[in-house]
VMD Tcl script that builds the backbone (N, CA, C; Angstrom):
set m [mol new atoms 327]
animate dup $m
set s [atomselect $m all]
$s set {name element resname resid chain x y z} {
  {N N UNK 1 A -5.631 4.643 -15.526}
  {CA C UNK 1 A -5.966 4.004 -14.694}
  {C C UNK 1 A -6.855 4.622 -14.052}
  {N N UNK 2 A -7.871 4.173 -13.018}
  {CA C UNK 2 A -8.402 4.453 -12.006}
  {C C UNK 2 A -8.186 4.042 -10.905}
  {N N UNK 3 A -8.887 4.571 -9.936}
  {CA C UNK 3 A -9.001 3.853 -8.557}
  {C C UNK 3 A -10.195 3.793 -7.757}
  {N N UNK 4 A -10.753 2.947 -6.875}
  {CA C UNK 4 A -11.732 2.697 -6.352}
  {C C UNK 4 A -11.889 3.906 -5.039}
  {N N UNK 5 A -13.154 4.665 -5.318}
  {CA C UNK 5 A -13.213 5.805 -4.342}
  {C C UNK 5 A -13.379 5.274 -3.069}
  {N N UNK 6 A -14.079 4.060 -2.616}
  {CA C UNK 6 A -14.336 3.464 -1.469}
  {C C UNK 6 A -13.001 3.057 -0.727}
  {N N UNK 7 A -12.300 2.284 -1.451}
  {CA C UNK 7 A -10.852 2.021 -0.911}
  {C C UNK 7 A -10.374 3.209 -0.604}
  {N N UNK 8 A -10.072 4.114 -1.735}
  {CA C UNK 8 A -9.466 5.404 -1.096}
  {C C UNK 8 A -9.973 6.137 0.324}
  {N N UNK 9 A -11.055 5.921 0.197}
  {CA C UNK 9 A -11.566 6.378 1.557}
  {C C UNK 9 A -11.372 5.902 2.897}
  {N N UNK 10 A -11.210 4.556 2.516}
  {CA C UNK 10 A -10.889 3.503 3.795}
  {C C UNK 10 A -9.606 4.022 4.429}
  {N N UNK 11 A -8.805 3.966 3.250}
  {CA C UNK 11 A -7.244 4.269 3.573}
  {C C UNK 11 A -6.995 5.853 4.062}
  {N N UNK 12 A -7.881 6.633 3.571}
  {CA C UNK 12 A -7.599 8.031 4.090}
  {C C UNK 12 A -7.993 7.868 5.522}
  {N N UNK 13 A -9.003 7.174 5.951}
  {CA C UNK 13 A -9.328 7.244 7.247}
  {C C UNK 13 A -8.454 6.604 8.005}
  {N N UNK 14 A -7.539 5.615 7.845}
  {CA C UNK 14 A -6.299 5.137 8.389}
  {C C UNK 14 A -5.203 5.978 8.592}
  {N N UNK 15 A -4.828 6.683 7.175}
  {CA C UNK 15 A -3.736 7.605 7.540}
  {C C UNK 15 A -3.963 8.980 7.947}
  {N N UNK 16 A -5.117 9.487 7.985}
  {CA C UNK 16 A -5.587 10.687 8.878}
  {C C UNK 16 A -5.056 10.931 10.427}
  {N N UNK 17 A -4.765 9.564 10.857}
  {CA C UNK 17 A -4.028 9.336 12.096}
  {C C UNK 17 A -2.701 9.032 12.078}
  {N N UNK 18 A -2.284 9.230 10.987}
  {CA C UNK 18 A -0.665 8.771 10.950}
  {C C UNK 18 A 0.018 10.050 10.894}
  {N N UNK 19 A 1.037 10.729 11.603}
  {CA C UNK 19 A 1.879 11.769 11.566}
  {C C UNK 19 A 2.482 11.771 10.020}
  {N N UNK 20 A 2.995 13.104 9.568}
  {CA C UNK 20 A 3.634 13.252 8.372}
  {C C UNK 20 A 3.255 12.292 7.245}
  {N N UNK 21 A 1.793 12.182 7.130}
  {CA C UNK 21 A 1.283 11.395 6.088}
  {C C UNK 21 A 0.773 12.303 5.142}
  {N N UNK 22 A 0.254 11.913 3.737}
  {CA C UNK 22 A -0.263 12.776 2.737}
  {C C UNK 22 A -0.550 11.847 1.805}
  {N N UNK 23 A -1.513 12.448 0.928}
  {CA C UNK 23 A -2.076 11.699 -0.597}
  {C C UNK 23 A -1.430 11.944 -1.516}
  {N N UNK 24 A -1.369 11.478 -2.558}
  {CA C UNK 24 A -0.752 12.056 -3.623}
  {C C UNK 24 A -1.322 11.338 -4.852}
  {N N UNK 25 A -1.914 11.948 -6.062}
  {CA C UNK 25 A -2.146 11.156 -7.090}
  {C C UNK 25 A -1.170 10.913 -8.093}
  {N N UNK 26 A -0.926 9.629 -8.431}
  {CA C UNK 26 A 0.363 9.206 -9.164}
  {C C UNK 26 A -0.120 7.830 -10.188}
  {N N UNK 27 A 0.252 8.072 -11.252}
  {CA C UNK 27 A -0.006 7.038 -12.406}
  {C C UNK 27 A -1.368 6.571 -12.382}
  {N N UNK 28 A -2.274 7.523 -12.229}
  {CA C UNK 28 A -3.870 7.231 -12.500}
  {C C UNK 28 A -4.334 6.622 -11.050}
  {N N UNK 29 A -3.361 6.106 -9.980}
  {CA C UNK 29 A -4.009 5.893 -8.804}
  {C C UNK 29 A -3.744 6.925 -7.831}
  {N N UNK 30 A -4.248 6.517 -6.441}
  {CA C UNK 30 A -3.833 7.220 -5.206}
  {C C UNK 30 A -2.642 6.571 -4.294}
  {N N UNK 31 A -1.661 7.570 -3.958}
  {CA C UNK 31 A -0.904 6.880 -3.142}
  {C C UNK 31 A -0.975 7.629 -1.827}
  {N N UNK 32 A -0.704 6.860 -0.718}
  {CA C UNK 32 A -0.420 7.613 0.515}
  {C C UNK 32 A 0.761 7.458 0.890}
  {N N UNK 33 A 1.504 8.524 1.326}
  {CA C UNK 33 A 2.935 8.889 1.645}
  {C C UNK 33 A 3.072 9.467 3.071}
  {N N UNK 34 A 4.452 8.847 3.708}
  {CA C UNK 34 A 4.733 8.837 4.887}
  {C C UNK 34 A 6.285 9.219 4.706}
  {N N UNK 35 A 6.564 10.379 5.115}
  {CA C UNK 35 A 7.550 11.311 5.239}
  {C C UNK 35 A 8.316 11.306 3.953}
  {N N UNK 36 A 7.420 11.348 2.972}
  {CA C UNK 36 A 7.619 11.569 1.351}
  {C C UNK 36 A 7.556 10.200 0.812}
  {N N UNK 37 A 7.771 9.324 1.577}
  {CA C UNK 37 A 7.855 7.979 0.806}
  {C C UNK 37 A 6.403 7.047 0.592}
  {N N UNK 38 A 6.290 6.311 -0.668}
  {CA C UNK 38 A 5.077 5.701 -0.643}
  {C C UNK 38 A 4.915 4.621 0.529}
  {N N UNK 39 A 3.917 4.738 0.945}
  {CA C UNK 39 A 3.531 3.424 1.768}
  {C C UNK 39 A 2.525 2.506 1.296}
  {N N UNK 40 A 1.349 2.943 1.017}
  {CA C UNK 40 A 0.241 2.311 0.417}
  {C C UNK 40 A -0.487 2.930 -0.692}
  {N N UNK 41 A -1.098 2.356 -1.347}
  {CA C UNK 41 A -2.203 3.291 -2.396}
  {C C UNK 41 A -3.308 2.205 -2.921}
  {N N UNK 42 A -3.998 2.761 -3.832}
  {CA C UNK 42 A -4.866 2.074 -4.308}
  {C C UNK 42 A -5.023 2.318 -5.789}
  {N N UNK 43 A -5.140 0.817 -6.675}
  {CA C UNK 43 A -5.097 1.442 -8.141}
  {C C UNK 43 A -6.392 0.307 -8.609}
  {N N UNK 44 A -7.587 0.387 -9.416}
  {CA C UNK 44 A -8.241 -0.082 -9.384}
  {C C UNK 44 A -9.121 -0.216 -8.053}
  {N N UNK 45 A -9.318 -1.647 -7.965}
  {CA C UNK 45 A -9.701 -2.057 -6.524}
  {C C UNK 45 A -8.843 -2.790 -6.020}
  {N N UNK 46 A -7.491 -2.683 -6.434}
  {CA C UNK 46 A -6.662 -3.370 -5.247}
  {C C UNK 46 A -5.645 -2.425 -4.281}
  {N N UNK 47 A -5.327 -2.854 -3.385}
  {CA C UNK 47 A -4.419 -1.986 -2.289}
  {C C UNK 47 A -3.003 -2.510 -2.773}
  {N N UNK 48 A -2.202 -1.455 -2.916}
  {CA C UNK 48 A -0.656 -1.495 -3.202}
  {C C UNK 48 A -0.117 -1.388 -1.801}
  {N N UNK 49 A 0.981 -2.028 -1.545}
  {CA C UNK 49 A 1.677 -1.985 -0.074}
  {C C UNK 49 A 3.100 -1.903 -0.530}
  {N N UNK 50 A 3.817 -1.194 0.401}
  {CA C UNK 50 A 5.156 -1.371 0.631}
  {C C UNK 50 A 5.657 -2.192 1.422}
  {N N UNK 51 A 6.151 -3.348 1.273}
  {CA C UNK 51 A 6.643 -4.250 2.444}
  {C C UNK 51 A 8.018 -4.341 2.612}
  {N N UNK 52 A 8.734 -3.614 1.517}
  {CA C UNK 52 A 10.377 -3.883 1.436}
  {C C UNK 52 A 10.910 -4.948 1.066}
  {N N UNK 53 A 12.188 -5.147 0.778}
  {CA C UNK 53 A 12.833 -6.503 0.116}
  {C C UNK 53 A 12.728 -7.363 1.265}
  {N N UNK 54 A 12.823 -7.189 2.391}
  {CA C UNK 54 A 13.327 -8.245 3.698}
  {C C UNK 54 A 11.872 -9.073 3.744}
  {N N UNK 55 A 10.948 -8.417 3.551}
  {CA C UNK 55 A 9.508 -9.113 3.955}
  {C C UNK 55 A 8.736 -9.431 2.552}
  {N N UNK 56 A 9.421 -9.013 1.614}
  {CA C UNK 56 A 8.703 -9.258 0.260}
  {C C UNK 56 A 8.445 -10.742 -0.069}
  {N N UNK 57 A 9.133 -11.796 -0.323}
  {CA C UNK 57 A 9.181 -12.780 -0.530}
  {C C UNK 57 A 8.021 -13.606 0.575}
  {N N UNK 58 A 8.111 -13.454 1.625}
  {CA C UNK 58 A 7.299 -13.915 2.889}
  {C C UNK 58 A 5.914 -13.658 2.686}
  {N N UNK 59 A 5.796 -12.231 2.487}
  {CA C UNK 59 A 4.386 -11.766 2.325}
  {C C UNK 59 A 3.717 -12.252 0.981}
  {N N UNK 60 A 4.444 -12.449 -0.276}
  {CA C UNK 60 A 4.129 -12.889 -1.564}
  {C C UNK 60 A 3.201 -14.075 -1.454}
  {N N UNK 61 A 3.312 -15.129 -0.382}
  {CA C UNK 61 A 2.915 -16.328 0.273}
  {C C UNK 61 A 1.704 -16.269 0.535}
  {N N UNK 62 A 1.021 -14.849 1.177}
  {CA C UNK 62 A 0.173 -14.640 1.921}
  {C C UNK 62 A -1.219 -14.991 0.663}
  {N N UNK 63 A -2.563 -15.265 1.030}
  {CA C UNK 63 A -3.778 -15.535 0.442}
  {C C UNK 63 A -3.953 -13.765 -0.264}
  {N N UNK 64 A -4.509 -13.787 -1.218}
  {CA C UNK 64 A -4.937 -12.630 -2.089}
  {C C UNK 64 A -3.816 -11.582 -2.230}
  {N N UNK 65 A -2.494 -12.173 -2.329}
  {CA C UNK 65 A -1.390 -11.299 -2.510}
  {C C UNK 65 A -0.672 -11.197 -3.932}
  {N N UNK 66 A -0.266 -10.560 -4.906}
  {CA C UNK 66 A 0.634 -10.686 -5.773}
  {C C UNK 66 A 1.543 -9.710 -6.162}
  {N N UNK 67 A 2.629 -10.073 -6.866}
  {CA C UNK 67 A 3.599 -9.130 -7.338}
  {C C UNK 67 A 3.157 -7.620 -8.089}
  {N N UNK 68 A 3.677 -6.593 -7.527}
  {CA C UNK 68 A 3.362 -5.363 -8.144}
  {C C UNK 68 A 3.837 -5.354 -9.122}
  {N N UNK 69 A 3.118 -5.244 -10.386}
  {CA C UNK 69 A 3.775 -5.393 -11.478}
  {C C UNK 69 A 2.709 -4.861 -12.636}
  {N N UNK 70 A 2.966 -3.293 -12.869}
  {CA C UNK 70 A 2.339 -2.504 -13.719}
  {C C UNK 70 A 3.054 -2.094 -15.030}
  {N N UNK 71 A 4.180 -2.332 -15.203}
  {CA C UNK 71 A 5.243 -1.957 -15.996}
  {C C UNK 71 A 5.778 -3.231 -16.848}
  {N N UNK 72 A 5.352 -4.478 -16.629}
  {CA C UNK 72 A 5.749 -5.563 -17.207}
  {C C UNK 72 A 7.102 -6.101 -16.558}
  {N N UNK 73 A 7.105 -5.664 -15.197}
  {CA C UNK 73 A 8.362 -6.173 -14.358}
  {C C UNK 73 A 7.907 -6.065 -13.145}
  {N N UNK 74 A 8.171 -6.994 -12.115}
  {CA C UNK 74 A 7.663 -6.567 -10.706}
  {C C UNK 74 A 8.540 -5.613 -10.027}
  {N N UNK 75 A 7.974 -4.949 -9.365}
  {CA C UNK 75 A 8.669 -4.004 -8.557}
  {C C UNK 75 A 8.734 -4.717 -6.976}
  {N N UNK 76 A 10.133 -5.039 -6.795}
  {CA C UNK 76 A 10.469 -5.802 -5.597}
  {C C UNK 76 A 10.109 -5.015 -4.338}
  {N N UNK 77 A 9.669 -5.535 -3.356}
  {CA C UNK 77 A 9.313 -4.566 -2.227}
  {C C UNK 77 A 8.009 -3.744 -2.121}
  {N N UNK 78 A 7.241 -4.187 -3.087}
  {CA C UNK 78 A 5.786 -3.697 -3.563}
  {C C UNK 78 A 4.836 -4.833 -3.826}
  {N N UNK 79 A 3.697 -5.032 -3.272}
  {CA C UNK 79 A 3.066 -5.908 -3.676}
  {C C UNK 79 A 1.531 -5.378 -4.149}
  {N N UNK 80 A 0.437 -5.964 -4.538}
  {CA C UNK 80 A -0.985 -5.706 -4.667}
  {C C UNK 80 A -1.648 -6.699 -3.760}
  {N N UNK 81 A -2.777 -6.434 -3.110}
  {CA C UNK 81 A -3.564 -7.126 -2.418}
  {C C UNK 81 A -4.821 -7.069 -2.906}
  {N N UNK 82 A -5.179 -8.096 -3.508}
  {CA C UNK 82 A -6.824 -8.297 -3.976}
  {C C UNK 82 A -7.703 -7.721 -2.932}
  {N N UNK 83 A -9.077 -7.405 -3.173}
  {CA C UNK 83 A -9.981 -6.680 -1.951}
  {C C UNK 83 A -10.306 -7.684 -0.831}
  {N N UNK 84 A -10.391 -9.097 -1.206}
  {CA C UNK 84 A -10.616 -10.092 -0.262}
  {C C UNK 84 A -9.812 -10.087 0.873}
  {N N UNK 85 A -8.371 -9.454 0.474}
  {CA C UNK 85 A -7.349 -9.646 1.509}
  {C C UNK 85 A -7.544 -8.548 2.305}
  {N N UNK 86 A -8.375 -7.634 2.113}
  {CA C UNK 86 A -8.575 -6.143 3.264}
  {C C UNK 86 A -9.739 -5.757 2.983}
  {N N UNK 87 A -10.539 -6.974 3.437}
  {CA C UNK 87 A -11.954 -6.463 3.443}
  {C C UNK 87 A -12.579 -6.068 4.756}
  {N N UNK 88 A -12.035 -6.079 5.755}
  {CA C UNK 88 A -12.164 -5.949 7.290}
  {C C UNK 88 A -11.164 -4.880 7.339}
  {N N UNK 89 A -11.564 -3.846 8.394}
  {CA C UNK 89 A -10.988 -2.879 8.634}
  {C C UNK 89 A -9.590 -3.352 9.296}
  {N N UNK 90 A -9.532 -4.605 10.109}
  {CA C UNK 90 A -8.624 -5.061 10.697}
  {C C UNK 90 A -7.665 -5.662 9.647}
  {N N UNK 91 A -8.178 -6.127 8.703}
  {CA C UNK 91 A -6.946 -6.546 7.795}
  {C C UNK 91 A -6.601 -5.356 6.961}
  {N N UNK 92 A -7.066 -4.329 6.567}
  {CA C UNK 92 A -6.785 -3.232 6.291}
  {C C UNK 92 A -5.489 -2.615 7.095}
  {N N UNK 93 A -5.884 -2.345 8.177}
  {CA C UNK 93 A -4.768 -1.791 9.339}
  {C C UNK 93 A -3.737 -2.327 9.521}
  {N N UNK 94 A -3.829 -3.935 9.128}
  {CA C UNK 94 A -2.745 -4.805 9.097}
  {C C UNK 94 A -1.597 -4.441 8.155}
  {N N UNK 95 A -2.236 -4.210 7.197}
  {CA C UNK 95 A -1.541 -4.191 5.785}
  {C C UNK 95 A -0.409 -2.510 5.972}
  {N N UNK 96 A -1.542 -1.612 6.472}
  {CA C UNK 96 A -1.079 -0.343 6.715}
  {C C UNK 96 A 0.035 -0.615 7.538}
  {N N UNK 97 A -0.068 -1.194 8.742}
  {CA C UNK 97 A 0.854 -1.193 9.620}
  {C C UNK 97 A 2.316 -2.117 9.148}
  {N N UNK 98 A 2.284 -2.877 8.155}
  {CA C UNK 98 A 3.387 -3.893 7.703}
  {C C UNK 98 A 4.353 -2.708 6.865}
  {N N UNK 99 A 3.464 -1.921 5.934}
  {CA C UNK 99 A 4.037 -0.529 5.390}
  {C C UNK 99 A 4.760 0.121 6.110}
  {N N UNK 100 A 3.998 0.571 7.188}
  {CA C UNK 100 A 4.732 1.676 8.147}
  {C C UNK 100 A 6.138 1.117 8.798}
  {N N UNK 101 A 5.837 -0.132 8.958}
  {CA C UNK 101 A 7.017 -0.875 9.401}
  {C C UNK 101 A 8.256 -0.693 8.675}
  {N N UNK 102 A 8.108 -0.785 7.208}
  {CA C UNK 102 A 9.164 -0.361 6.170}
  {C C UNK 102 A 9.562 0.842 6.258}
  {N N UNK 103 A 8.495 1.647 5.689}
  {CA C UNK 103 A 8.683 3.115 5.408}
  {C C UNK 103 A 9.466 3.847 6.562}
  {N N UNK 104 A 9.311 3.666 7.804}
  {CA C UNK 104 A 9.741 4.182 8.947}
  {C C UNK 104 A 11.029 4.090 9.298}
  {N N UNK 105 A 11.589 3.105 8.543}
  {CA C UNK 105 A 12.901 2.935 8.592}
  {C C UNK 105 A 13.622 3.407 7.340}
  {N N UNK 106 A 13.065 3.935 6.544}
  {CA C UNK 106 A 13.518 5.073 5.587}
  {C C UNK 106 A 13.670 6.285 6.151}
  {N N UNK 107 A 15.054 7.059 5.705}
  {CA C UNK 107 A 15.017 8.379 6.061}
  {C C UNK 107 A 14.185 9.462 5.174}
  {N N UNK 108 A 13.674 10.394 6.199}
  {CA C UNK 108 A 12.825 11.449 5.543}
  {C C UNK 108 A 13.292 12.159 4.294}
  {N N UNK 109 A 12.392 12.146 3.233}
  {CA C UNK 109 A 12.716 13.009 2.154}
  {C C UNK 109 A 12.350 14.444 2.500}
}
mol reanalyze $m
mol bondsrecalc $m
mol representation Tube
mol addrep $m
């Protein structure tokens, strides 16, 4: 699998201002980590977002959102967002903020 360089660049610009964040290539995609935990990423042209189990069912009802399923089984707590769901910088930053709210509750690795 590959990832959209434009989406990766947009995410990189957001994460460059987030302390303890890093980029990591994984599974043919690009992930953005915070304190060693996957927060967001890009696969093909879709945004991957860690929302956590508590927010999972609610977030799945949002437009342009679907289960993260690249193994044949949904990964609870993670979602895909179609490009239409993060077309503006404000929308992208909203998804990153939602992810950070989840990731920052986890102990650092």
